A tleap script that builds the chain and sets N, CA, C and O, in Angstrom:
source leaprc.protein.ff14SB
mol = sequence {
  NMET SER SER THR ASN ARG LEU ASN ARG GLN
  ALA SER ALA GLU ALA PRO SER TYR ALA GLU
  GLN HIE PRO LEU ARG LEU LEU SER TRP PRO
  GLN VAL GLN LYS LEU LEU ALA GLY ARG SER
  SER SER SER VAL ARG ARG ASP GLU PHE ALA
  GLY ARG PHE PRO ARG ARG VAL LYS ILE GLY
  PRO ARG GLN VAL GLY TRP PHE ALA HIE GLU
  ILE ASP SER TRP LEU GLU GLU LEU LYS ASN
  GLY THR ALA ASP HIE PRO ASN GLU LEU VAL
  GLY CASP
}
set mol.1.N position { -20.518 34.870 1.227 }
set mol.1.CA position { -20.564 33.345 1.297 }
set mol.1.C position { -21.552 33.210 2.365 }
set mol.1.O position { -21.522 33.931 3.363 }
set mol.2.N position { -22.555 32.169 2.147 }
set mol.2.CA position { -23.466 31.810 3.071 }
set mol.2.C position { -22.956 30.942 4.283 }
set mol.2.O position { -21.931 30.268 4.176 }
set mol.3.N position { -23.659 30.977 5.371 }
set mol.3.CA position { -23.135 30.165 6.418 }
set mol.3.C position { -23.173 28.811 6.195 }
set mol.3.O position { -22.367 28.124 6.823 }
set mol.4.N position { -24.005 28.233 5.369 }
set mol.4.CA position { -23.935 26.764 5.036 }
set mol.4.C position { -22.760 26.425 4.287 }
set mol.4.O position { -22.112 25.406 4.528 }
set mol.5.N position { -22.398 27.421 3.190 }
set mol.5.CA position { -21.141 26.947 2.516 }
set mol.5.C position { -19.868 27.050 3.463 }
set mol.5.O position { -18.967 26.218 3.356 }
set mol.6.N position { -19.805 28.080 4.389 }
set mol.6.CA position { -18.794 28.086 5.150 }
set mol.6.C position { -18.680 26.909 6.001 }
set mol.6.O position { -17.553 26.478 6.244 }
set mol.7.N position { -19.702 26.343 6.478 }
set mol.7.CA position { -19.743 25.181 7.288 }
set mol.7.C position { -19.310 23.996 6.531 }
set mol.7.O position { -18.533 23.187 7.039 }
set mol.8.N position { -19.811 23.843 5.247 }
set mol.8.CA position { -19.399 22.710 4.428 }
set mol.8.C position { -17.768 22.722 4.208 }
set mol.8.O position { -17.043 21.732 4.304 }
set mol.9.N position { -17.363 24.029 3.899 }
set mol.9.CA position { -15.909 24.165 3.546 }
set mol.9.C position { -15.140 23.830 4.835 }
set mol.9.O position { -14.096 23.189 4.712 }
set mol.10.N position { -15.535 24.184 6.011 }
set mol.10.CA position { -14.801 23.952 7.323 }
set mol.10.C position { -14.889 22.485 7.542 }
set mol.10.O position { -13.879 21.877 7.896 }
set mol.11.N position { -15.999 21.881 7.362 }
set mol.11.CA position { -16.254 20.374 7.675 }
set mol.11.C position { -15.322 19.520 6.615 }
set mol.11.O position { -14.706 18.531 7.013 }
set mol.12.N position { -15.260 19.922 5.358 }
set mol.12.CA position { -14.254 19.201 4.435 }
set mol.12.C position { -12.860 19.283 4.849 }
set mol.12.O position { -12.115 18.304 4.899 }
set mol.13.N position { -12.531 20.453 5.140 }
set mol.13.CA position { -11.108 20.732 5.481 }
set mol.13.C position { -10.656 19.939 6.774 }
set mol.13.O position { -9.479 19.658 7.001 }
set mol.14.N position { -11.660 19.628 7.552 }
set mol.14.CA position { -11.213 18.934 8.765 }
set mol.14.C position { -11.600 17.444 8.708 }
set mol.14.O position { -11.436 16.736 9.702 }
set mol.15.N position { -12.109 16.957 7.567 }
set mol.15.CA position { -12.506 15.578 7.408 }
set mol.15.C position { -11.274 14.677 7.420 }
set mol.15.O position { -10.255 15.045 6.837 }
set mol.16.N position { -11.326 13.623 8.003 }
set mol.16.CA position { -10.198 12.687 7.967 }
set mol.16.C position { -9.949 12.075 6.599 }
set mol.16.O position { -10.947 11.884 5.903 }
set mol.17.N position { -8.723 11.732 6.103 }
set mol.17.CA position { -8.568 11.133 4.803 }
set mol.17.C position { -8.957 9.792 4.711 }
set mol.17.O position { -9.155 9.101 5.710 }
set mol.18.N position { -9.087 9.352 3.455 }
set mol.18.CA position { -9.593 8.011 3.293 }
set mol.18.C position { -8.755 6.911 4.108 }
set mol.18.O position { -9.316 6.022 4.749 }
set mol.19.N position { -7.471 7.041 4.032 }
set mol.19.CA position { -6.647 5.971 4.782 }
set mol.19.C position { -7.018 6.114 6.206 }
set mol.19.O position { -7.216 5.075 6.835 }
set mol.20.N position { -7.150 7.352 6.853 }
set mol.20.CA position { -7.577 7.517 8.215 }
set mol.20.C position { -8.868 6.766 8.533 }
set mol.20.O position { -9.049 6.096 9.550 }
set mol.21.N position { -9.636 6.933 7.669 }
set mol.21.CA position { -11.218 6.328 7.877 }
set mol.21.C position { -11.093 4.830 7.535 }
set mol.21.O position { -11.870 4.065 8.106 }
set mol.22.N position { -10.196 4.332 6.662 }
set mol.22.CA position { -10.149 2.873 6.308 }
set mol.22.C position { -8.631 2.278 6.606 }
set mol.22.O position { -7.927 1.891 5.673 }
set mol.23.N position { -8.264 2.245 7.737 }
set mol.23.CA position { -6.810 1.869 8.137 }
set mol.23.C position { -6.546 0.536 7.545 }
set mol.23.O position { -5.410 0.304 7.131 }
set mol.24.N position { -7.497 -0.389 7.457 }
set mol.24.CA position { -7.194 -1.895 7.033 }
set mol.24.C position { -7.473 -2.079 5.600 }
set mol.24.O position { -7.675 -3.209 5.157 }
set mol.25.N position { -7.497 -1.026 4.844 }
set mol.25.CA position { -8.014 -1.285 3.337 }
set mol.25.C position { -7.021 -2.161 2.674 }
set mol.25.O position { -5.805 -2.047 2.831 }
set mol.26.N position { -7.614 -3.055 1.914 }
set mol.26.CA position { -6.795 -3.940 1.141 }
set mol.26.C position { -6.576 -3.718 -0.289 }
set mol.26.O position { -7.504 -3.250 -0.949 }
set mol.27.N position { -5.397 -4.012 -0.878 }
set mol.27.CA position { -5.042 -3.727 -2.146 }
set mol.27.C position { -4.922 -5.012 -2.972 }
set mol.27.O position { -4.361 -5.992 -2.481 }
set mol.28.N position { -5.468 -5.042 -4.301 }
set mol.28.CA position { -5.403 -6.300 -4.956 }
set mol.28.C position { -4.046 -6.329 -5.606 }
set mol.28.O position { -3.247 -5.395 -5.531 }
set mol.29.N position { -3.810 -7.578 -6.317 }
set mol.29.CA position { -2.473 -7.680 -6.956 }
set mol.29.C position { -2.317 -6.639 -8.080 }
set mol.29.O position { -1.194 -6.178 -8.285 }
set mol.30.N position { -3.370 -6.234 -8.825 }
set mol.30.CA position { -3.007 -5.276 -9.864 }
set mol.30.C position { -2.693 -3.764 -9.314 }
set mol.30.O position { -1.923 -2.983 -9.875 }
set mol.31.N position { -3.367 -3.516 -8.213 }
set mol.31.CA position { -3.088 -2.310 -7.446 }
set mol.31.C position { -1.652 -2.289 -7.002 }
set mol.31.O position { -0.948 -1.313 -7.264 }
set mol.32.N position { -1.144 -3.425 -6.276 }
set mol.32.CA position { 0.171 -3.462 -5.791 }
set mol.32.C position { 1.099 -3.436 -6.813 }
set mol.32.O position { 2.086 -2.714 -6.672 }
set mol.33.N position { 0.939 -4.215 -8.004 }
set mol.33.CA position { 1.848 -4.193 -9.042 }
set mol.33.C position { 2.030 -2.806 -9.688 }
set mol.33.O position { 3.139 -2.464 -10.099 }
set mol.34.N position { 1.005 -2.045 -9.776 }
set mol.34.CA position { 1.013 -0.665 -10.278 }
set mol.34.C position { 1.967 0.061 -9.393 }
set mol.34.O position { 2.854 0.756 -9.888 }
set mol.35.N position { 1.833 -0.062 -8.191 }
set mol.35.CA position { 2.658 0.800 -7.113 }
set mol.35.C position { 4.098 0.293 -7.220 }
set mol.35.O position { 4.986 1.104 -6.956 }
set mol.36.N position { 4.430 -0.932 -7.571 }
set mol.36.CA position { 5.690 -1.473 -7.738 }
set mol.36.C position { 6.325 -1.330 -9.055 }
set mol.36.O position { 7.328 -1.990 -9.326 }
set mol.37.N position { 5.776 -0.463 -9.932 }
set mol.37.CA position { 6.300 -0.293 -11.290 }
set mol.37.C position { 6.357 -1.498 -12.185 }
set mol.37.O position { 7.203 -1.630 -13.068 }
set mol.38.N position { 5.346 -2.432 -11.893 }
set mol.38.CA position { 5.188 -3.587 -12.793 }
set mol.38.C position { 6.011 -4.800 -12.411 }
set mol.38.O position { 6.198 -5.669 -13.261 }
set mol.39.N position { 6.552 -4.930 -11.105 }
set mol.39.CA position { 7.347 -6.084 -10.747 }
set mol.39.C position { 6.487 -7.331 -10.965 }
set mol.39.O position { 5.260 -7.288 -10.886 }
set mol.40.N position { 7.161 -8.416 -11.235 }
set mol.40.CA position { 6.543 -9.535 -11.465 }
set mol.40.C position { 5.898 -10.230 -10.158 }
set mol.40.O position { 6.349 -10.035 -9.030 }
set mol.41.N position { 4.886 -10.993 -10.411 }
set mol.41.CA position { 4.310 -11.782 -9.201 }
set mol.41.C position { 5.426 -12.599 -8.632 }
set mol.41.O position { 5.587 -12.561 -7.412 }
set mol.42.N position { 6.222 -13.338 -9.377 }
set mol.42.CA position { 7.190 -14.352 -8.784 }
set mol.42.C position { 8.123 -13.509 -7.982 }
set mol.42.O position { 8.565 -13.924 -6.911 }
set mol.43.N position { 8.433 -12.360 -8.456 }
set mol.43.CA position { 9.527 -11.643 -7.852 }
set mol.43.C position { 9.076 -11.077 -6.414 }
set mol.43.O position { 9.858 -10.995 -5.467 }
set mol.44.N position { 7.813 -10.722 -6.365 }
set mol.44.CA position { 7.121 -10.244 -5.189 }
set mol.44.C position { 6.942 -11.436 -4.189 }
set mol.44.O position { 7.169 -11.241 -2.995 }
set mol.45.N position { 6.522 -12.724 -4.662 }
set mol.45.CA position { 6.286 -13.819 -3.937 }
set mol.45.C position { 7.596 -14.127 -3.172 }
set mol.45.O position { 7.689 -14.314 -1.958 }
set mol.46.N position { 8.636 -14.148 -4.131 }
set mol.46.CA position { 10.046 -14.612 -3.519 }
set mol.46.C position { 10.359 -13.527 -2.388 }
set mol.46.O position { 10.795 -13.960 -1.322 }
set mol.47.N position { 10.187 -12.278 -2.522 }
set mol.47.CA position { 10.530 -11.382 -1.545 }
set mol.47.C position { 9.564 -11.443 -0.319 }
set mol.47.O position { 9.993 -11.238 0.816 }
set mol.48.N position { 8.331 -11.712 -0.552 }
set mol.48.CA position { 7.465 -11.984 0.692 }
set mol.48.C position { 7.896 -13.183 1.442 }
set mol.48.O position { 7.838 -13.069 2.666 }
set mol.49.N position { 8.297 -14.255 0.988 }
set mol.49.CA position { 8.525 -15.368 1.728 }
set mol.49.C position { 10.090 -15.281 2.388 }
set mol.49.O position { 10.396 -15.932 3.387 }
set mol.50.N position { 10.975 -14.438 1.724 }
set mol.50.CA position { 12.206 -14.002 2.293 }
set mol.50.C position { 12.103 -12.915 3.446 }
set mol.50.O position { 13.063 -12.546 4.124 }
set mol.51.N position { 10.877 -12.484 3.561 }
set mol.51.CA position { 10.672 -11.373 4.631 }
set mol.51.C position { 11.014 -10.059 4.198 }
set mol.51.O position { 11.169 -9.191 5.056 }
set mol.52.N position { 11.165 -9.765 2.888 }
set mol.52.CA position { 11.623 -8.559 2.293 }
set mol.52.C position { 10.433 -7.696 1.809 }
set mol.52.O position { 10.665 -6.568 1.375 }
set mol.53.N position { 9.176 -8.172 1.864 }
set mol.53.CA position { 8.036 -7.504 1.420 }
set mol.53.C position { 7.003 -8.043 2.322 }
set mol.53.O position { 7.066 -9.124 2.907 }
set mol.54.N position { 5.955 -7.103 2.383 }
set mol.54.CA position { 4.693 -7.393 3.250 }
set mol.54.C position { 3.984 -8.701 2.788 }
set mol.54.O position { 3.855 -8.975 1.595 }
set mol.55.N position { 3.579 -9.411 3.696 }
set mol.55.CA position { 2.867 -10.732 3.331 }
set mol.55.C position { 1.480 -10.461 2.916 }
set mol.55.O position { 0.835 -9.566 3.462 }
set mol.56.N position { 0.987 -11.200 1.968 }
set mol.56.CA position { -0.393 -11.113 1.511 }
set mol.56.C position { -1.286 -11.835 2.490 }
set mol.56.O position { -0.837 -12.707 3.233 }
set mol.57.N position { -2.527 -11.477 2.487 }
set mol.57.CA position { -3.538 -12.100 3.207 }
set mol.57.C position { -4.573 -12.743 2.249 }
set mol.57.O position { -4.909 -12.220 1.186 }
set mol.58.N position { -5.054 -13.940 2.723 }
set mol.58.CA position { -6.201 -14.629 1.943 }
set mol.58.C position { -7.367 -13.974 2.201 }
set mol.58.O position { -7.690 -13.803 3.376 }
set mol.59.N position { -8.148 -13.525 1.200 }
set mol.59.CA position { -9.472 -12.968 1.468 }
set mol.59.C position { -10.477 -13.860 0.771 }
set mol.59.O position { -11.666 -13.572 0.905 }
set mol.60.N position { -10.153 -14.862 0.074 }
set mol.60.CA position { -11.177 -15.832 -0.442 }
set mol.60.C position { -10.558 -17.008 -1.063 }
set mol.60.O position { -9.340 -17.179 -1.023 }
set mol.61.N position { -11.333 -17.791 -1.613 }
set mol.61.CA position { -10.713 -19.214 -2.119 }
set mol.61.C position { -9.603 -18.861 -3.033 }
set mol.61.O position { -8.539 -19.473 -2.936 }
set mol.62.N position { -9.764 -17.908 -3.928 }
set mol.62.CA position { -8.827 -17.614 -5.077 }
set mol.62.C position { -8.473 -16.196 -5.072 }
set mol.62.O position { -8.183 -15.636 -6.129 }
set mol.63.N position { -8.477 -15.503 -3.823 }
set mol.63.CA position { -8.237 -14.038 -3.996 }
set mol.63.C position { -7.321 -13.733 -2.740 }
set mol.63.O position { -7.563 -14.236 -1.643 }
set mol.64.N position { -6.267 -12.888 -2.963 }
set mol.64.CA position { -5.465 -12.431 -1.876 }
set mol.64.C position { -5.413 -10.901 -2.029 }
set mol.64.O position { -5.754 -10.359 -3.081 }
set mol.65.N position { -4.938 -10.151 -0.854 }
set mol.65.CA position { -4.685 -8.766 -0.929 }
set mol.65.C position { -3.653 -8.403 0.078 }
set mol.65.O position { -3.186 -9.237 0.853 }
set mol.66.N position { -3.312 -7.193 0.062 }
set mol.66.CA position { -2.208 -6.745 0.794 }
set mol.66.C position { -2.811 -5.552 1.611 }
set mol.66.O position { -3.656 -4.820 1.095 }
set mol.67.N position { -2.379 -5.372 2.857 }
set mol.67.CA position { -2.845 -4.259 3.643 }
set mol.67.C position { -2.026 -2.998 2.974 }
set mol.67.O position { -0.819 -2.991 2.729 }
set mol.68.N position { -2.955 -1.943 2.739 }
set mol.68.CA position { -2.383 -0.762 2.047 }
set mol.68.C position { -1.340 -0.053 3.053 }
set mol.68.O position { -0.325 0.443 2.565 }
set mol.69.N position { -1.537 0.002 4.282 }
set mol.69.CA position { -0.685 0.669 5.211 }
set mol.69.C position { 0.648 0.035 5.229 }
set mol.69.O position { 1.686 0.676 5.396 }
set mol.70.N position { 0.587 -1.308 5.042 }
set mol.70.CA position { 2.035 -2.079 5.073 }
set mol.70.C position { 2.775 -1.856 3.760 }
set mol.70.O position { 4.005 -1.812 3.784 }
set mol.71.N position { 2.097 -1.710 2.594 }
set mol.71.CA position { 2.649 -1.490 1.445 }
set mol.71.C position { 3.237 -0.062 1.417 }
set mol.71.O position { 4.385 0.156 1.030 }
set mol.72.N position { 2.374 0.919 1.857 }
set mol.72.CA position { 2.873 2.381 2.055 }
set mol.72.C position { 4.104 2.499 2.856 }
set mol.72.O position { 5.017 3.250 2.514 }
set mol.73.N position { 4.145 1.754 3.938 }
set mol.73.CA position { 5.301 1.658 4.991 }
set mol.73.C position { 6.495 1.202 4.259 }
set mol.73.O position { 7.586 1.768 4.330 }
set mol.74.N position { 6.222 0.064 3.491 }
set mol.74.CA position { 7.407 -0.493 2.783 }
set mol.74.C position { 8.071 0.498 1.746 }
set mol.74.O position { 9.272 0.763 1.678 }
set mol.75.N position { 7.013 1.015 0.918 }
set mol.75.CA position { 7.579 2.139 0.067 }
set mol.75.C position { 8.266 3.140 0.551 }
set mol.75.O position { 9.264 3.581 -0.019 }
set mol.76.N position { 7.737 3.668 1.813 }
set mol.76.CA position { 8.364 4.696 2.467 }
set mol.76.C position { 9.876 4.309 2.833 }
set mol.76.O position { 10.854 4.993 2.531 }
set mol.77.N position { 9.900 3.177 3.488 }
set mol.77.CA position { 11.207 2.677 3.823 }
set mol.77.C position { 12.272 2.466 2.689 }
set mol.77.O position { 13.488 2.561 2.857 }
set mol.78.N position { 11.656 2.173 1.543 }
set mol.78.CA position { 12.540 2.000 0.297 }
set mol.78.C position { 12.875 3.328 -0.211 }
set mol.78.O position { 13.921 3.496 -0.838 }
set mol.79.N position { 12.017 4.330 0.028 }
set mol.79.CA position { 12.481 5.744 -0.398 }
set mol.79.C position { 13.499 6.289 0.490 }
set mol.79.O position { 14.367 7.040 0.045 }
set mol.80.N position { 13.443 5.941 1.780 }
set mol.80.CA position { 14.359 6.360 2.731 }
set mol.80.C position { 15.728 5.464 2.806 }
set mol.80.O position { 16.676 5.724 3.547 }
set mol.81.N position { 15.668 4.578 2.078 }
set mol.81.CA position { 16.853 3.615 2.111 }
set mol.81.C position { 17.019 2.687 3.241 }
set mol.81.O position { 18.109 2.166 3.479 }
set mol.82.N position { 15.973 2.470 3.937 }
set mol.82.CA position { 15.783 1.525 5.121 }
set mol.82.C position { 15.360 0.159 4.849 }
set mol.82.O position { 15.539 -0.744 5.666 }
set mol.83.N position { 14.760 -0.023 3.632 }
set mol.83.CA position { 14.285 -1.314 3.286 }
set mol.83.C position { 15.081 -1.928 2.255 }
set mol.83.O position { 15.741 -1.190 1.524 }
set mol.84.N position { 15.118 -3.459 2.057 }
set mol.84.CA position { 15.724 -3.959 1.104 }
set mol.84.C position { 15.348 -3.527 -0.266 }
set mol.84.O position { 14.136 -3.494 -0.476 }
set mol.85.N position { 16.097 -3.205 -1.195 }
set mol.85.CA position { 15.854 -2.687 -2.326 }
set mol.85.C position { 15.645 -3.717 -3.433 }
set mol.85.O position { 16.447 -4.650 -3.480 }
set mol.86.N position { 14.613 -3.652 -4.371 }
set mol.86.CA position { 14.192 -4.801 -5.223 }
set mol.86.C position { 15.388 -5.249 -6.047 }
set mol.86.O position { 15.537 -6.422 -6.388 }
set mol.87.N position { 16.315 -4.181 -6.383 }
set mol.87.CA position { 17.373 -4.459 -7.321 }
set mol.87.C position { 18.403 -5.243 -6.714 }
set mol.87.O position { 19.122 -5.969 -7.401 }
set mol.88.N position { 18.534 -5.139 -5.390 }
set mol.88.CA position { 19.486 -5.856 -4.488 }
set mol.88.C position { 18.955 -7.313 -4.095 }
set mol.88.O position { 19.710 -8.074 -3.490 }
set mol.89.N position { 17.703 -7.687 -4.425 }
set mol.89.CA position { 17.238 -8.739 -4.098 }
set mol.89.C position { 17.539 -9.838 -5.080 }
set mol.89.O position { 17.431 -10.984 -4.645 }
set mol.90.N position { 17.877 -9.685 -6.250 }
set mol.90.CA position { 18.174 -10.613 -7.310 }
set mol.90.C position { 19.626 -10.983 -7.167 }
set mol.90.O position { 20.525 -10.173 -7.396 }
set mol.91.N position { 19.837 -12.230 -6.781 }
set mol.91.CA position { 21.461 -12.629 -6.701 }
set mol.91.C position { 22.045 -13.025 -7.849 }
set mol.91.O position { 21.649 -14.061 -8.383 }
set mol.92.N position { 23.016 -12.317 -8.382 }
set mol.92.CA position { 23.753 -12.552 -9.590 }
set mol.92.C position { 25.187 -12.687 -9.292 }
set mol.92.O position { 25.990 -12.895 -10.201 }
savepdb mol mol.pdb
quit
């Protein structure tokens, strides 16, 4: 293996991840909805305003986004059982 290939492999193994390089990456509604297994926008909005889901940020006159790290944290809390579960949010 040439020294150039070895250096390239070593550099790529040590390179920071995309999330580390872009900590304030925004997700669009379709991206968030895909992560949430298709939950409706009204359900997410209700949970946002009740404090059970990360708040959206306005990024244009008709465009909003969510910080990826906040969605990731919420999903991790959901996985660990420390966040409000979407099925428990609907009052029946």
